[in-house]
C-alpha positions, 0 to 999 in steps of 0.5 A: 746619894753623894756616891750616886752624885760622884759616879754620875759626874766621873761618867760625865767627864769620861764621856765629855773627854771621848767625845771631845777627843773624837770630834777634834781627833786625840792626834789633834789635841796632843800635837798643834797642825804644822806645816813646815819643810818648806822647799821653793824650786823649779820643779820636782823629778820624777821621784818629787825631788826638788830641782834647782832649789833656793829663794832667788831665780833668774829671769826665765823662770817659767815656775816655781814650785812650793813643796811642803810637809804637813802633819797633826791635821784632821782628815778633810782639812782645807789648806789654801796655798796663796801665790802674792807678786808685790803684795797683789794676790796673783793665785790662789789654791786649795787642797782637802788634805786626805790624811793627817800628815804627808806632803804637797807641792803646788806650782806657780805658773803664768797661763801662757807659759811666759816667764814670771815677772821680775820682783819679788813674791811670796807664798802662803800656807793657811788653814782656818784663817790662820797662816801656817807657813810663808815664804819669800822668794824673788825673780831677777836678771 
């Protein structure tokens, strides 16, 4: 009887571990989701290399691009990119990740194509209610 209970207990633990790994993803359990290598730039070239990188952009700039990589995400996870100007949300974009790792690029630009206003900006990458990474930049005269 003891042996049967021991075998059943081991089977329960093994089945629970398999189900947990299947549900959350083995890669996700071994390494938390990460967003890194944030780069702010004015644009990307034809092979996705950043042009005019930095955290300070001169007045007249019509767009700012955020480029970053991600890894250890489950497929179909939603990432949100929130652009703020002087503490107020300007825009929020979302992407549903189709791969566990890769890179993303998002642009901030005005609908009418006018230059971005002078001042302090921030951009945050969020998922599941958590800020995973944040960058700051300024548009100056």
